[in-house]
C-alpha positions as CSV (number, residue, x, y, z in Angstrom):
1,M,41.9,23.9,-128.2
2,D,40.0,27.2,-128.1
3,F,41.1,27.6,-124.4
4,C,44.7,27.1,-125.4
5,R,44.4,29.7,-128.1
6,Q,43.0,32.2,-125.6
7,V,45.9,31.7,-123.2
8,V,48.4,32.1,-126.0
9,S,46.7,35.3,-127.2
10,R,46.6,36.8,-123.8
11,K,50.3,35.9,-123.0
12,L,51.5,37.3,-126.3
13,N,49.4,40.5,-126.3
14,Y,50.4,41.1,-129.9
15,N,48.1,41.5,-132.9
16,S,45.8,38.7,-133.7
17,Q,47.6,37.7,-136.9
18,Y,50.8,37.0,-135.0
19,S,48.9,35.1,-132.3
20,D,47.2,33.0,-134.9
21,E,50.6,32.1,-136.5
22,F,52.1,31.3,-133.1
23,Y,49.0,29.2,-132.2
24,V,49.4,27.2,-135.4
25,I,53.0,26.4,-134.5
26,I,52.0,25.3,-131.0
27,T,49.2,23.1,-132.3
28,N,51.5,21.5,-134.9
29,K,54.0,20.7,-132.1
30,L,51.2,19.3,-130.0
31,T,49.8,17.1,-132.8
32,A,53.4,16.0,-133.6
33,T,53.9,14.7,-130.1
34,N,50.6,12.9,-130.2
């Protein structure tokens, strides 16, 4: 999941706080589909 987080952070290019929030949303959706 660290790799996924790096990709999201790079694509967003925003501050780390926003990237972390967005990453949490992404992971929640991924775990929901599983």
